[in-house]
C-alpha positions as CSV (number, residue, x, y, z in Angstrom):
1,M,117.4,-0.6,165.6
2,D,120.3,1.8,166.4
3,I,121.1,3.2,163.0
4,L,119.5,3.0,159.5
5,L,121.7,4.4,156.7
6,I,120.0,5.4,153.5
7,N,121.3,5.9,150.0
8,P,118.4,7.9,148.5
9,P,117.0,7.3,145.1
10,W,118.3,8.9,142.0
11,L,116.8,9.1,138.6
12,T,118.1,10.2,135.2
13,K,115.9,11.8,132.6
14,D,115.5,10.1,129.2
15,G,118.0,11.7,126.9
16,N,120.7,11.9,129.5
17,I,123.5,9.5,128.3
18,W,123.7,8.2,131.9
19,H,120.1,7.0,131.6
20,G,121.2,4.0,129.6
21,V,124.8,3.4,130.8
22,K,124.6,4.4,134.5
23,S,126.3,2.2,137.0
24,T,124.9,0.9,140.3
25,S,127.8,0.8,142.8
26,P,127.9,0.1,146.5
27,P,127.6,3.4,148.4
28,L,131.2,3.2,149.8
29,G,130.9,6.2,152.1
30,L,127.8,4.8,153.9
31,L,129.5,1.4,154.1
32,Y,132.6,2.8,155.8
33,V,130.3,4.7,158.2
34,A,128.3,1.5,158.9
35,A,131.5,-0.6,159.4
36,Y,132.9,1.9,161.9
37,A,129.7,2.0,163.9
38,E,129.5,-1.8,163.9
39,S,133.0,-2.0,165.1
40,K,131.9,0.0,168.1
41,G,129.1,-2.4,168.9
42,R,126.2,-0.6,167.2
43,E,123.4,-2.3,165.2
44,V,123.3,-0.9,161.7
45,R,121.1,-1.5,158.6
46,V,121.8,0.0,155.2
47,M,119.0,0.7,152.7
48,D,120.2,1.4,149.1
49,V,117.0,2.6,147.5
50,N,118.4,2.3,144.0
51,A,119.9,-1.2,144.2
52,E,117.0,-2.6,146.1
53,R,114.4,-0.9,143.8
54,L,112.4,0.4,146.7
55,S,109.5,2.7,146.5
56,F,108.6,5.5,148.9
57,E,105.9,3.2,150.3
58,D,108.5,0.5,150.9
59,I,110.6,2.9,152.9
60,E,107.6,4.1,154.9
61,R,106.7,0.5,155.8
62,F,110.2,-0.4,156.9
63,V,110.7,2.6,159.1
64,S,107.2,2.3,160.6
65,E,108.0,-1.3,161.6
66,H,111.6,-0.9,162.8
67,R,111.5,2.7,164.3
68,P,115.3,3.3,164.0
69,R,116.7,5.7,166.7
70,W,119.0,7.3,164.1
71,V,118.7,7.6,160.3
72,G,121.6,8.8,158.3
73,F,121.5,9.9,154.6
74,T,124.2,10.5,152.1
75,A,123.4,12.9,149.3
76,V,125.1,14.7,146.4
77,T,123.4,17.7,145.0
78,A,120.8,16.1,142.7
79,Q,119.9,13.6,145.4
80,I,119.0,16.1,148.0
81,I,115.4,16.6,146.9
82,N,114.6,12.9,147.5
83,T,116.5,13.1,150.8
84,H,114.1,15.8,152.0
85,R,111.1,13.8,150.8
86,I,112.2,10.7,152.6
87,A,113.0,12.6,155.8
88,G,109.5,13.9,155.8
89,I,108.1,10.4,155.5
90,I,110.3,9.1,158.3
91,K,109.3,11.9,160.7
92,R,105.6,11.2,159.9
93,V,105.8,7.6,160.9
94,S,108.6,7.6,163.4
95,S,108.8,11.1,164.9
96,D,111.4,10.1,167.5
97,S,113.9,9.1,164.9
98,K,116.8,11.5,164.6
99,I,117.8,12.4,161.1
100,V,121.4,13.1,160.0
101,V,122.5,14.1,156.5
102,G,126.1,13.9,155.2
103,G,127.7,13.9,151.8
104,V,129.2,16.6,149.6
105,H,126.0,18.6,149.2
106,A,125.3,18.8,153.0
107,T,129.0,19.7,153.6
108,A,128.8,22.6,151.2
109,M,125.3,23.9,152.1
110,P,124.5,22.8,155.7
111,D,122.3,25.8,156.4
112,D,120.2,25.2,153.3
113,V,119.8,21.5,154.2
114,M,118.8,22.3,157.7
115,R,116.1,24.7,156.6
116,D,114.1,21.5,156.4
117,P,112.7,21.0,160.0
118,N,112.8,17.2,159.4
119,I,116.6,17.3,159.4
120,D,118.1,17.3,162.9
121,Y,121.8,17.3,162.1
122,V,124.3,17.7,159.3
123,I,127.8,16.1,159.4
124,R,130.3,18.0,157.3
125,G,133.2,16.1,155.9
126,E,134.1,12.5,156.7
127,G,131.4,10.8,158.7
128,E,132.8,7.8,160.5
129,L,133.8,9.3,163.8
130,P,131.2,12.2,164.0
131,L,128.2,9.9,163.4
132,F,129.4,7.4,166.1
133,E,130.0,10.2,168.6
134,L,126.5,11.6,167.9
135,V,124.9,8.2,168.4
136,D,127.0,7.6,171.5
137,G,125.6,10.7,173.1
138,R,128.6,12.9,173.2
139,P,127.9,16.6,173.9
140,L,126.9,18.3,170.6
141,E,129.4,21.1,170.9
142,S,132.3,18.6,171.2
143,I,131.6,16.8,167.8
144,A,133.8,18.1,165.1
145,G,132.1,18.8,161.8
146,L,128.6,18.8,163.3
147,S,125.9,21.3,162.4
148,Y,122.8,21.5,164.6
149,R,120.1,23.8,166.0
150,G,121.3,25.8,169.0
151,A,119.5,27.9,171.6
152,N,120.6,31.3,170.2
153,P,117.7,32.7,168.1
154,L,120.1,35.1,166.4
155,Q,122.2,32.2,165.2
156,P,119.8,29.2,164.9
157,I,122.2,26.8,163.2
158,Q,125.4,26.1,165.1
159,H,128.5,24.9,163.1
160,N,131.2,23.2,165.0
161,P,134.8,23.5,163.7
162,P,135.6,21.0,160.9
163,G,137.1,17.7,161.9
164,Q,140.6,16.6,161.0
165,P,140.8,14.1,158.1
166,I,141.5,10.5,159.0
167,E,145.2,10.1,158.4
168,D,145.6,6.4,158.9
169,L,143.2,4.9,156.4
170,D,144.4,1.4,157.2
171,S,142.8,1.9,160.7
172,L,139.3,1.9,159.1
173,P,137.4,-1.4,159.0
174,T,136.5,-3.0,155.7
175,P,133.3,-1.4,154.3
176,A,130.2,-3.2,155.5
177,Y,129.4,-5.0,152.2
178,H,127.5,-7.6,154.1
179,L,124.7,-5.1,154.7
180,I,123.8,-4.6,151.0
181,P,122.5,-6.9,148.2
182,F,125.9,-7.4,146.8
183,N,124.9,-9.0,143.5
184,A,122.6,-6.1,142.6
185,Y,125.6,-3.9,141.7
186,K,127.6,-3.5,138.5
187,P,129.8,-0.8,136.9
188,A,128.8,1.3,133.9
189,I,128.6,-0.3,130.5
190,G,132.0,-0.3,128.9
191,A,133.8,0.0,132.2
192,Y,134.1,-3.6,133.2
193,R,135.0,-7.0,131.8
194,R,133.8,-9.4,134.4
195,L,131.3,-9.8,137.2
196,P,130.9,-9.9,140.2
197,A,132.5,-6.4,140.5
198,V,133.0,-4.0,143.3
199,N,134.2,-0.4,143.6
200,M,137.0,0.4,146.0
201,T,139.4,3.3,146.8
202,M,143.1,3.4,147.8
203,T,143.2,7.1,148.5
204,R,141.0,9.9,149.8
205,G,141.5,13.4,148.4
206,C,143.2,14.7,145.2
207,P,146.3,16.7,144.4
208,G,144.4,18.7,141.8
209,K,142.7,22.0,142.4
210,C,140.1,21.9,139.6
211,T,137.5,24.5,140.1
212,F,134.6,22.1,139.2
213,C,135.6,19.4,141.7
214,N,134.7,19.0,145.4
215,S,138.0,17.2,146.0
216,A,140.0,20.3,145.3
217,E,140.3,21.2,149.0
218,T,140.4,17.6,150.4
219,A,143.6,16.4,152.1
220,L,145.3,13.6,150.2
221,R,145.9,10.3,152.0
222,T,146.5,6.7,151.0
223,R,146.1,3.2,152.3
224,S,149.0,0.8,152.2
225,A,149.2,-1.7,149.3
226,E,149.1,-4.6,151.7
227,H,145.9,-3.4,153.4
228,L,144.2,-2.9,150.0
229,V,145.2,-6.3,148.5
230,N,144.2,-8.0,151.7
231,E,140.8,-6.5,151.4
232,I,140.6,-7.6,147.8
233,Q,141.3,-11.2,148.8
234,K,138.7,-11.0,151.6
235,L,136.1,-9.9,149.0
236,Q,137.1,-12.6,146.6
237,A,136.7,-15.3,149.3
238,R,133.3,-14.0,150.4
239,Y,131.7,-12.7,147.2
240,G,133.9,-14.2,144.4
241,I,134.7,-10.8,143.0
242,R,136.6,-10.8,139.7
243,E,136.6,-7.1,138.9
244,V,137.4,-3.9,140.8
245,S,136.6,-0.3,139.8
246,F,139.0,2.0,141.7
247,Y,137.1,5.2,142.2
248,D,140.0,7.3,143.5
249,D,140.1,10.8,142.0
250,T,143.7,10.1,140.9
251,F,144.6,6.4,141.5
252,T,148.2,6.7,140.2
253,I,149.2,9.7,142.3
254,Y,151.2,7.5,144.7
255,K,153.1,5.6,142.0
256,Q,155.1,3.5,144.4
257,Q,151.9,2.3,146.2
258,V,150.3,1.4,142.9
259,A,153.5,-0.5,141.8
260,R,153.5,-2.4,145.1
261,T,149.8,-3.2,144.8
262,C,150.5,-4.7,141.3
263,D,153.4,-6.7,142.7
264,L,151.3,-8.1,145.5
265,I,148.5,-9.1,143.1
266,M,150.9,-10.9,140.8
267,E,152.9,-12.5,143.7
268,R,149.7,-13.9,145.3
269,G,148.4,-15.1,142.0
270,I,145.1,-13.1,142.3
271,D,142.8,-13.5,139.4
272,L,141.5,-9.9,138.9
273,T,140.7,-7.4,136.2
274,W,140.4,-3.7,137.2
275,S,140.0,-0.1,136.0
276,C,140.9,3.2,137.6
277,F,140.9,7.0,137.1
278,A,144.2,8.9,136.5
279,R,145.7,12.2,135.2
280,T,147.7,12.3,132.1
281,D,150.7,13.7,134.1
282,C,150.6,10.8,136.5
283,V,151.5,7.8,134.3
284,S,154.7,6.3,132.9
285,P,155.5,3.3,130.6
286,P,157.1,1.2,133.4
287,L,154.1,1.8,135.7
288,L,151.6,1.1,133.0
289,A,153.3,-2.1,132.0
290,K,153.1,-3.3,135.6
291,M,149.5,-2.3,135.9
292,R,148.6,-4.2,132.7
293,A,150.4,-7.3,134.0
294,A,148.4,-7.1,137.2
295,G,145.0,-7.0,135.4
296,C,144.3,-3.3,134.7
297,H,142.3,-3.1,131.5
298,Q,141.0,0.5,131.4
299,I,142.1,4.0,132.6
300,L,139.8,7.0,132.6
301,F,141.4,10.4,132.0
302,G,139.5,13.6,132.7
303,L,140.6,15.6,129.7
304,E,137.9,18.3,130.0
305,S,138.8,20.5,127.0
306,A,141.1,21.0,124.0
307,D,141.3,24.7,124.7
308,P,144.4,25.7,126.7
309,E,142.8,28.9,128.1
310,I,139.8,27.0,129.4
311,L,142.1,24.4,131.0
312,E,144.0,27.3,132.7
313,T,140.6,28.8,133.9
314,V,139.4,25.5,135.5
315,R,142.9,25.0,137.0
316,K,143.8,21.9,135.1
317,P,146.5,23.2,132.9
318,I,147.8,20.0,131.4
319,D,149.6,20.4,128.1
320,L,147.7,18.9,125.1
321,E,150.8,17.3,123.8
322,Q,151.4,15.6,127.1
323,T,147.8,14.3,126.9
324,R,148.5,12.9,123.4
325,R,151.6,11.1,124.7
326,A,149.8,9.7,127.7
327,V,146.9,8.3,125.7
328,R,149.3,6.7,123.3
329,M,151.3,5.4,126.2
330,V,148.3,3.7,127.8
331,Q,147.1,2.2,124.5
332,D,150.6,0.9,123.7
333,A,150.6,-0.8,127.1
334,G,147.4,-2.7,126.0
335,I,145.1,-0.8,128.3
336,D,141.9,0.8,127.1
337,V,141.4,4.6,127.4
338,R,138.2,6.2,128.6
339,A,138.3,10.0,128.0
340,A,136.0,12.5,129.6
341,F,135.3,15.9,128.3
342,M,133.2,18.9,129.4
343,F,131.2,21.5,127.5
344,G,130.2,24.8,129.0
345,N,133.2,25.8,131.1
346,P,133.8,29.5,131.7
347,G,135.3,31.0,128.6
348,E,133.7,28.4,126.4
349,T,132.7,29.2,122.8
350,I,131.4,27.2,119.8
351,A,134.9,27.2,118.4
352,S,136.4,25.8,121.6
353,M,133.8,23.0,121.8
354,R,134.5,22.2,118.1
355,R,138.2,21.9,119.0
356,T,137.3,19.5,121.8
357,I,135.3,17.3,119.6
358,D,138.0,17.2,117.0
359,F,140.6,16.5,119.7
360,A,138.5,13.6,121.0
361,K,138.4,12.1,117.5
362,E,142.1,12.6,117.0
363,L,143.0,10.9,120.3
364,D,140.6,8.1,119.4
365,P,140.1,6.6,122.9
366,D,138.2,3.4,123.3
367,I,135.3,5.3,125.0
368,A,134.6,9.0,125.1
369,I,132.3,10.7,127.6
370,F,130.9,14.2,127.0
371,N,129.3,16.0,129.9
372,I,127.9,19.5,130.3
373,T,129.8,21.4,132.9
374,T,127.9,21.4,136.2
375,P,129.0,23.7,139.0
376,Y,128.1,21.7,142.1
377,P,127.8,23.5,145.5
378,G,131.1,23.4,147.4
379,T,133.2,23.9,144.3
380,Q,135.1,27.1,143.3
381,M,133.1,27.2,140.1
382,F,129.8,27.3,142.0
383,D,131.0,30.1,144.2
384,W,132.1,32.1,141.2
385,A,128.9,31.5,139.3
386,L,126.7,32.4,142.2
387,K,128.7,35.5,143.0
388,N,128.7,36.8,139.4
389,G,125.1,35.9,138.6
390,H,125.9,33.1,136.1
391,L,123.6,30.4,137.4
392,R,120.4,29.9,135.4
393,T,118.7,27.8,138.1
394,L,119.1,26.5,141.6
395,D,116.7,23.6,141.0
396,W,119.0,20.7,142.0
397,N,117.0,18.5,139.6
398,C,118.8,20.2,136.7
399,Y,122.3,19.4,138.0
400,D,122.7,16.2,136.1
401,L,125.7,16.7,133.8
402,A,123.4,16.9,130.8
403,N,121.9,20.3,131.3
404,S,123.5,23.7,131.0
405,V,122.9,25.5,134.3
406,L,125.5,28.2,133.7
407,E,124.6,31.4,131.8
408,L,127.9,32.3,130.1
409,P,128.6,35.5,128.3
410,T,130.6,33.7,125.6
411,V,128.2,31.1,124.4
412,S,124.5,30.3,124.8
413,S,123.0,27.4,126.7
414,E,121.3,26.3,123.5
415,D,124.6,26.1,121.7
416,I,126.2,24.1,124.5
417,N,123.3,21.7,124.5
418,R,123.5,21.4,120.7
419,M,127.2,20.7,120.7
420,Y,126.8,18.1,123.4
421,K,124.5,16.1,121.1
422,I,126.8,16.6,118.1
423,A,129.8,15.3,120.1
424,Y,128.2,11.9,120.7
425,R,127.1,11.5,117.2
426,E,130.4,12.5,115.6
427,F,132.6,10.4,117.9
428,F,130.7,7.2,118.1
429,F,129.2,7.0,114.6
430,R,132.6,7.0,112.8
431,P,132.9,3.9,110.6
432,K,136.4,3.3,112.0
433,Y,135.1,3.3,115.5
434,L,132.0,1.1,114.8
435,L,134.2,-1.5,113.1
436,R,136.5,-1.6,116.0
437,R,133.7,-2.2,118.4
438,L,132.2,-4.9,116.3
439,R,135.5,-6.7,116.1
440,R,135.7,-6.8,119.9
441,I,132.3,-8.5,120.4
442,R,133.0,-12.0,121.8
443,S,129.7,-13.1,123.3
444,W,126.0,-12.4,123.5
445,T,126.6,-10.4,126.6
446,D,129.1,-8.2,124.7
447,L,126.5,-7.7,122.0
448,K,123.7,-6.9,124.4
449,L,125.9,-4.3,126.3
450,N,127.0,-2.7,123.0
451,L,123.4,-2.4,121.8
452,Q,122.3,-0.9,125.1
453,A,125.1,1.7,124.9
454,F,124.4,2.3,121.2
455,R,120.8,3.1,122.0
456,S,121.8,5.6,124.7
457,I,124.1,7.4,122.3
458,C,121.4,7.5,119.6
459,F,119.0,9.2,122.0
460,A,121.5,11.4,123.8
461,R,120.4,15.0,124.2
462,S,120.6,17.6,126.8
463,T,117.9,17.5,129.5
464,A,117.5,21.3,129.6
465,P,114.0,22.7,130.0
466,R,112.7,25.0,127.4
467,A,113.8,28.6,127.9
468,D,110.3,29.7,128.9
469,S,110.0,27.0,131.6
470,S,113.3,27.5,133.3
471,D,112.9,27.0,137.1
472,R,114.7,29.7,139.0
473,R,113.8,28.2,142.4
474,V,115.6,29.8,145.3
475,I,117.9,27.9,147.6
476,G,116.1,26.5,150.6
477,G,112.9,25.1,149.1
478,G,112.7,22.8,152.0
479,A,110.5,19.7,152.5
480,D,107.5,21.1,150.5
481,A,109.6,21.9,147.4
482,A,111.2,18.5,147.8
483,E,107.9,16.8,147.1
484,A,107.8,18.1,143.6
485,T,110.5,16.2,141.8
486,P,113.0,13.4,142.2
487,G,116.8,13.6,142.5
488,L,119.2,12.7,139.7
489,A,122.6,11.5,140.9
490,L,124.4,9.0,143.0
491,G,126.5,10.0,146.0
492,T,128.5,8.8,148.9
493,W,128.8,10.1,152.5
């Protein structure tokens, strides 16, 4: 086997809201990498440990039998521990396999990842071209975005200059969905209407500069509407998909492209329902009407906070009145609103969290999501927190959106965790809201999904360890530390 690509396992702790409503989505980044390598004549296998419900023993048996020449991982921060663990297993049973790690965590912290002697290379940034060049035997120093061990003992890890982002996204082949158990995937509870479903993207990058997001410094590019709709039709013909979750950071940023996509869906008579992410300053009534007619049933807005000063601090200064107008606009168009909020941003207080809860109830979206601010490596917020001593822990297990890892001077971690729990109770247990959800139940499946979500909300709590057991592990625990605990989040290359 030329290449084995692995989406490592992720687990959520009981009490984390995502433990009950988490999605299982195809690892798009890996599938793009796989498709590109296949287009160049390489044999590729994809192993999605989550979707296939594989154990570490299953992975060991597979690698021992097939002995892949190259093994590539994707990993976000909370996945990295299991990445190290599996890398150790692979080297033990197939020592000649070369191990490459990509994804946002490795891009942000290549030196830390390569402290593990089982990791041979890190690819920073987009992985399609660098991985193929590496497998193809190009000189290491010529591969943009590659990190590797050099001969200079004073600088053991060499970092090549970053690669240029792929400008023509239409030039990329369709993700290699044929390499995964397609029917094993489904979006999060409350985010889809029909199955089979798939996640897709029209764009890469984001126009925003939010301090908590890895996309803040990523160049913004888009596919053509024709290319996107052609891919949807291919997936319908092969897999019968009826639902698409668009995972673009801001799907509606290119309004003309979105409008053209909607026109093509309607002109071709495509039976499709879909959802997307957007910003409240990137929607308009005419566009929303067209989206609704083309099958859009839900839009997620990242609203973050009801405190203007906090929104300025995290570099998302959207006026609250504009947010009110946008939410009403979407609901008037007949599209559901899913609103996401964060507790524990720099400058947070009990009063600001109280305002955010009240604002969520005032807006009354169809679904509200409350997360605890998590400063992931590679973000401006992480750099600020590390520099100023505001990180409570560098145990990546705790970076799960339900645990306060920031030590803020304006509010205690205990108060953040307490308000997180209060937010879910107050929003979802309102009689008005419960009655609305009951009225929308149309089938046993609807009832089952609502009960599952209800249970998750009932038991939602922070996953923070007790104060006297906080793990202040240093960066670079390596393969031995990786044996201790599993990862917590899903990522793409």
